[in-house]
GUKE-767591 format. One record per residue: residue in three letters; x, y, z of N, C-alpha, C in turn. Coordinates in steps of 0.05 Angstrom, whole numbers, plus 5000, padded with zeros to 4 digits. Example, Ala and Ser with C-alpha at 12.3 -4.5 7.8 and 13.67 -1.06 7.14 Angstrom:
% residues 2
ALA526448865156524649105156526449345156/SER525749555142527349795143525850015157/
END
This chain:
% residues 283
ARG185323485215184123735215186224055213/ALA185824105188187824355188188924545201/PHE191024595215192624775230193924955215/VAL194425025189196125145177194025255154/GLU194325515148192725635129193825585100/ASP196225415089197125375071196425125060/PRO194025105045192724795041194824575026/TYR196724645016199324575001200824435023/ILE201824575042203324475064201724285085/PHE199524365083197324205097196823885085/GLY196923915062196423675053198923435053/LYS201023585049203923505050203923345080/ILE203223545097203623365123201723235133/ALA198723165122196723005123197622725116/ALA198622725082199822515073202322365090/ASN204222565104205722475114205422305143/HIS203522435154201822305178201021995176/ALA199321965152198321725147199921565131/LEU202221585125204421465114205521315134/SER205521425157206621365179206021085196/ASP203721045187203020745196204520555185/ILE204120525158205220405135208320285147/PHE209920595152213020575151213820435178/ALA211820515197212120365225212020075227/MET211019935202211219605205213119525188/GLY214819715177217019665160215519695124/ALA213819665122212919645093213319885076/GLU213019835056213220035031210220035017/PRO209720315019206520485018206620394980/ARG203420284978202320244948200820444937/THR198920424946195720604940194720784966/ALA193620934954192521204975189121194965/LEU187221234981184721354989184621545005/ALA183421784989183322045002181022045016/ILE180022155040177022275047178022575051/ALA176922815043177123065042174123225050/THR174823455069172823575071173623845072/LEU172123985051172424305054170724435062/PRO171324695074169324875082167325005058/PHE165225015071162925175054164325455044/GLY164225465016165025775004164525744978/ALA165125994960165326024938166325744922/PRO164825684902166925414885168625494878/VAL169325734869172225764861174325754885/ILE173425844907175525824924176025554933/THR173325414933173525074948174624914928/ALA175024944899176824834881179424894888/SER179925124892183025154895184325134916/ASP182325074941184124954963184324684960/LEU182124534948182524244939184224144924/HIS185024294903187024324889189224284903/HIS190224514917193224584926193424324953/MET191124284967191724094984192523824972/MET190523694955191323474939194523404926/ALA195223684915197623694901200123684926/GLY199723744951201223734967201623434975/ALA199423304975199123044990200222874973/VAL199422934936200622764919203322794912/ASP204422944921207323004920209422884935/VAL208022834961209122644983208522384983/LEU205922264968205322014968206821914943/ASN207222064918209321934897212121914909/SER212922174923215622104929215821834951/ALA213621744960213921504979213721264964/GLY212821324935212921034920208920984924/ALA207521134931204921074928203821244900/SER200421144903199621294880196721294897/LEU195421554886192521644896190921534876/VAL189521324880187921174868184721244872/GLY183421424887181221444895180921614916/GLY178321574927177221804949175321934946/HIS174022114968171522234971171922524977/SER170722704968170322974974167823044988/ALA167923205007165123355019165823565026/GLU162923815033162724005042162424025071/GLY163524165090163324115119164724405131/ALA164224375158164824605178168424715172/GLU169524575177172924615168174824405146/LEU176324515141178624355127179624045132/THR178723895126180823515141181123455120/LEU183023275124184423055103185322845116/GLY183722655100185322405112185522175093/PHE186821905095187821765075187521475088/ALA187021265070187721045079189720885063/ILE191820835072194020735058194620375062/ASN195220315035195620015033198519985029/GLY199819835033203319715023203419425026/VAL206119375022206519125015209519065038/ILE210118855046212418755058212318505061/ASP215118365066215618125065214917995095/GLU213217865097211817685122213317685143/ALA215617605134218517555158220017805172/ARG218818015160220118305165218518495182/ILE216218455182214318655199214918715213/LEU214718995227215019055257212819075266/ARG212618955291210118925306210919035333/LYS208119095349208819205376209719055399/GLY209418825383209918575411212418505410/GLY214318585401216918445397219218515413/LEU219318795433221118925451222718645464/ARG225118695475226218505489227918645512/PRO228018515534229418635555232318675543/GLY233418885550236219045543236019195519/ASP233919185499233519385477233519685487/ALA235019835470235220075474232520225460/ILE231120415466228720535454229820805439/ILE229820835417230521045394228321225385/LEU227721475388226121645374226621775357/THR226121805334226921905311226222265308/LYS223822325328223622615316222922795341/PRO223523015345222523175371219323205372/LEU219023225406215523185413215023525413/GLY213123575417212223775422209624005408/THR209123835383206923995362204724055365/GLY203223855387200523905403201024185416/ALA202424235435202424465449203224675431/LEU205024715413206024925395203525035378/PHE202024785368200124925355197125065370/ALA197524935391195225005405195825295415/ALA198425355423199225685430199225775407/ASP199625715374199425825354195925985351/MET194925715356191825885359190926085369/GLN193026135393192226325420193926535413/TYR195626565391197526755382199226785406/ARG199726605412202226585434205026435429/ALA204726365406207626225396209526405378/ARG211526395382214126455357213826325337/SER214126505312215026395284216726245280/HIS218626235293220826085287220425785302/TRP219025775324217925515338215825395312/ILE214225595310212425465286214325285262/ALA215325455255217125415230218525165239/ALA220025115256221324835256219224635266/ALA216824625282215324415278213824395252/LEU213524525234212024465208214624315191/GLN217524385193219824255181219623955197/SER219223905218218923625225217623535219/MET214823565216212523535206212623415177/LEU213823525162213623525136216023275133/GLN217423255150219923065141218722735142/SER218922545121217722285125219522125139/ASN217121925149218921725166220421495150/GLY219621505118220421295111223721255108/PRO226021375108227921355107229021215130/ALA227921315158228421235190227520895189/ALA224820895178224320645175226020415169/ARG227020515141229120295130231720255149/ILE231920445160234520445175233920265197/LEU231520305212230620125232231019835220/LEU229519765197229119525191233019385182/ASP234119575173236819485171238219335192/ALA237619545222238619525247237219245266/ASN234919145240233718905256232218945284/ALA230719255283229319365306227219115314/ASN226919075339224818865346222218875347/ALA221719175352219019325356218819635344/CYS216719675334216219955325213820075328/THR213320315329210720465330210820805318/ASP209520855308209321205305208321335320/ILE209121605331208621735353206221975345/THR204021895345201722075338199622185360/GLY197522065355195122355369195622175404/PHE196121875407195521885440199022005453/GLY200822075436203122185458204921985463/LEU207022055469209421815467208521625493/ALA207921735517206721555542204621365527/GLY203121465515200621245501202021065483/HIS202921115468205020965434206820765450/LEU209220875471210520685486208920505504/GLY207620575522205420415533204420135516/GLU203720235496202620015470205219765469/LEU207619895469209419755461210219565482/ALA210519675510210619545530209019275541/GLN206819425533204319235548203919015525/ALA203819045500204218775478206118675485/SER209518705489211818585496212018505522/ASN209618585545210518435568212918545581/VAL213718815578216018885590216019175603/SER218219245616218319525629219119705607/ILE218819915600220320175589221620345612/ILE224220415610225020565631226020865610/LEU225121075613224821255600227221505610/GLN229521595594231521825609229922055607/GLY228522215628226722395608229022675595/GLU231322685608233122885598233622805575/THR233622545558234722565540232622595513/LEU229722645530227822645508227722895483/PRO227722875465228523125441225523275446/VAL225023535451223323645443223923935430/LEU221223945414221824275397222324505413/GLU223524675400223424935415221325075425/GLY220925185443217725335451216625155462/ALA216224925461214524755475214024725505/HIS216924685514215824675546215624995555/GLU215925195544215525475548212125485550/VAL211125405530208225435527206125185546/MET207724935554206524805567206824905599/ARG208925075602209425135628207225465637/GLU206325535611204925685616201625595612/GLY201125355619199025225616197925255590/ILE198825225576197425185541198024825535/PHE195924735527196324435524194124385498/SER194924185484193124095464190624015477/SER188124045462185723965475185823615479/LEU187923485462187623225478190123075499/HIS191323285506193323255528191423145553/GLY189523265562188623135586187922835584/GLN186322785569186122475562188522385556/ASN189822465543192522265539193722155568/GLU194022395591195022365610193122145624/ALA190022155622189121975640189321765627/ASN188821665600189621375593192321345602/ALA193521465607196721345609196621255638/LEU195021245656194721185682195220865683/ARG194220735658194320405658197320355657/TYR199120465651202320415644203520425666/PHE203620665677204920775703203320925720/ASP205120965742204021175763205321435768/PRO203121645758204221905748204922005770/THR204121995797205622125823207822065828/GLN209321905815212221825819214122025798/HIS212522115782214022325762213022565755/SER211122625766209822865753211123125757/GLY213123135780215023275784216923395757/ALA217723135744219923175733219723445703/ARG220723515698221623725679219523655657/ARG220623445647219323395614216723195619/TYR215823145648213123015652210723085625/PRO210323315623208723385605208523355582/VAL210423345568210723305543210622945532/LEU210522805556210222555547206922465537/PHE205322725535202622645536202222855514/ASP203622895502202923125480201922945457/PRO199723055445199122885413201022995396/GLN201922855383203622965352202422885326/THR202823095312201622995278204223035265/SER204522795252206622665231209122695249/GLY208722535277211222485294213022305288/GLY215522275304216822115292216021825295/LEU218121565296218121295305218921245325/ALA218121075344220020995369220120695361/ALA222720505375223320345363225120195384/GLY225319945388226619835400228219645380/VAL231819735389233619605375235219435391/ALA236919265389238419155409241119385415/ALA242519235443243319455451246419565434/ASP247319325421249219255406249519375381/ARG247219435372246919615340245519885354/ALA244520005379243220205374244720485370/LYS247520455378248920695374248920715340/ALA249720535331250520575300247620615278/CYS245620525293242920585286241720925283/VAL242720975306242621285313244321445293/ARG246521355289248621495275247721505249/ALA246821275242245921275213243021415209/LEU241621495224239021645223239821965222/ARG241122045234242722235237243622345209/GLU245022145198246222255170244022215150/LYS241622075161239422115134237822325144/HIS238322585152236922815161234822775185/CYS234722535198233622535226235222595250/ALA235722885245238222945264237122975292/SER234822885303234222955329234222645339/SER234322455324234522185333235722125353/VAL235321965381236521985402235721745415/ILE237221625430236221365448234721535479/ILE232821395477230821585499230221385522/GLY231621135523230820945544232020615533/THR231020465558231720185548228820055565/VAL229519795553227519555558228519385575/ALA226419265599227719155627224818945627/ALA225818765641224318485643222818595659/ARG219618505665217218595686216318405693/SER215518465719214118265732211718425739/SER209618225750206818295751206518615758/ALA208418575780207718865801209219115787/ASP211019125765211719285755210219435732/PRO210719715731209519845718210419855683/HIS209119835662210119835642211820115630/LEU211220275649213320565638214920695663/ARG216920755665218220915685220021125671/LEU219621415688220721625677223521655702/GLU225621675686227721725713229021975699/
END
């Protein structure tokens, strides 16, 4: 769903968001199909919005090496845009969710907080430079980061989107049958996100994400932590989270930061898990 008034910017973010599923597996995108909904209105306005939205999307798709080969548009209550992306990869190099190994470092490539910030923006309670920084993060492609993670022989990877950090890392830990120990104070967070969450402003998906995360860890042990709420904040065009062997992790982060992933940081470690251990722990 559109969360900015500029259809060109919205198109670019929507394309980056969709491409991240391909990048998270280490693949190179090739083709895209679009599904767009335009609000009811005068034909000249509808056509203009569609043109600018798709121009932004095509700019991003083409930069990533993908071609828009078709799709469908319709009229509806609000502006929405989505893509089905196809890509290619050497089967031996596919990044999956189930490959984490004890001792791996968990690297996150983008800051968190877009859900809360745009919830605040809808209530006119966000500062302009907070939103500008969030948009800049969402406009950043995950393609360069994915290639660096592949070069570092990452063992597992996922993109951080609607389920929030806890939901997506929980999937990695469960698929790998390990525990992920998060260092809460290292989590990168967009400016303003903590402030608005302290004021009780959350994305509409936040509560659902927190409830779903009960399968991965015991919130009663962590709910007092300062960065606890951001674990459940849904992200649009969020970063990649990957497990990299400890002896390669610091060099990988340096390489990521040199490629404009300036917020890349090690946020935790992977530990062996017994049946009684939670999949996620926050320290």
